[in-house]
N, C-alpha and C positions, 0 to 999 in steps of 0.2 A: 379845229380842223373842219368840223361840219359847217361852221359859219363861212369859211373860205369857199367851200363848194367846189374845190378843184378835184381832189382825189376822193374825198369823203362826201357822202350825201345821205340824207334820210331815206328810209325805205319808201319806194314808190307804190302806187295803187295796185299794180300787178302783183307784187310780192305780198303786200298787205292783204289782198284778197285771198291769196293762196294760204297764208298763215291763218287768217280768220276761218277759212273753211276747215282747216285742220283743228284749230283750237276750239271752235264753237261746238265740236262734238263733245267736249269735256267741260268747257267753261261757258255758261249761258250769258250772253251779252249781245246787244244789237251791233251790227256792223259799224254804224255811225259812232257809237260809244267806244267800240274797240279801236277805231282809227284815232279818236281823240286821246285815248290812253297811250297808244303806240307812238303817236306823233311827237310826244315830248321826251321820249326815251333817247338817251345819247350813247348807251353802251351797245347799241345795235345800229346797223345801217349797211351801206354799200361802200366798199373801198374799191375804186376803179370799177370792175365788173363782178366783184366777189361780195356776197352777202357775209357779214360778220356779226357775231354776238360775242361780247367779251364777258367772261366769268371771272369776277374778282374773288379771291379767297384770301383769308388772313394768313399771315406767317405764323408758325408755331409759337414764336415768342409774343405774339399778340393775343393768344388765347390763354386766359387765366383760370382754366378749369381742367381737372383731371378726368380721365375716362372713368365712368361709373359713379361719379360724384352726384350727378343729376338723376333723380328718380322721377319717372313719368307714369301717370295713371290715366287711361282713356276714360273720358266722361261723356262720350257720345257726340252727336252732331250739335252744332250751335250756329245761330245766325244772330248778328248784332249790328247795331249802328254805333260807330265810334269816331272819336276825334284822333287824328294822327298827331302825336305829341313829339315824335322824333323819327325822322326818316334817314338818319345818318348811316345806317347799315343796310339801306335798301339796295345798294349796288352789289353787295356780297352774296356769296353762296355759302351758307343759307342767308337769305335776305330776312331782315328783322325790322319790324316797325313797332315802336312803342306807341301804345294807344290808351285812351281813356274811354271806357264804355259809357255810351249815352243812353242806349236802349237795348234791352234784350228782346229779340224777336222770336227766338226759338232756343230751346235747350236749357240745361241746368247751370247757366252762367251765374256766377257771383260777381256783380258789376264792379265792386271795389277790389276784387282779386284779379280780374282780367286785365293784364298789363301789356300783352304783346301778341303780335301775329308773326308767324314764321313760315318760310317756305324754302324748300330745296329746289323748286322749279324756277328756271330762268324767266318764265313768262310773268312771274310776279315781281321781278326786280323792277325798280322804278315805277311801280304801279300806282303809288299815291305819294303825295308830298305833305310835309309838315303843315299843320293847320287845316287840312282838308277833312271833311266828314266822309266816311266810307261806310259801305255796307259789306259785311264779311260773312261768308258761309264756309264752314270747314269743321274739322274735328277738334273738339274741346279737350284739352289736357290739363290735368292738375300736375304741377311741377313742384318738387321739393329739392332745394339746393342750399346747402350750408345753413340749415336750420330755418330757412324761410320757405313759405309756401305761397304759390301764386297760380293763376290760370293763364293759359295762352290758347290761341287757335292756330292750328297748323293747316295750311292750305296747299293743295296739290293733287288731290284725287278728283276723278270725274264728278262734276257738279259743284265743286268748290269755286269760290270767286272772291275777289275784292274789287269793288267798284267805287270809284270816286263819285260821290253824289254831287260834288261841285261841278264836275265835268258833265254829269248826267243832266244837271239843271240847264246847261247850255244847249241841249238838244232842241 
C-alpha cells in the first residue's frame, strides 16, 4: 500500500522533524541518522491525512510462557556493539532482536550470554534489520527461564538507544 502511494505514504519531513524533536530528548541520535532509521519503517506513516503507528501484539496462543516463569535480575547499564541475527519479532510489542555480542563497550556484559535486545517502546520497532551491526545502550538484565540463563538488554528509558552502524556509515 505504501508503494502505491495513493492513500498511504511515508512520514514527511514536517512530521519527522516534530517526532525527532520529541524523541531526541530521550534518545541521542543525529537528525540525519534518525531520518534514515525512520524512512525504512513500514508500520508507521500517513493514511490520507492521518498519522498512524501500528502496534502488533501476539495472540495468547502464540505465547509459550506462563506468568512468573521468567526471573529477571537487574545488572546495571550496558553498551555493546552487536550483530542482529534475527529481526523477525521487531514489529511486535514487545519488539525483540536476537543478537550476537561483538564488543562490550560498557557494563558487566558476558558476551556469550547476551542474546537479545527487547523494548516495549514503539520507537524501537523496526529499528534494525538482520545482518546489521548495531550499537545498543540500555539496562542489562540476567534472565532465568526453564533452567536456562542468559543476558539481554532492555531499551526504552531516557538515554537508551539502538543505532544501526550500517546506516551511520552512510552519513
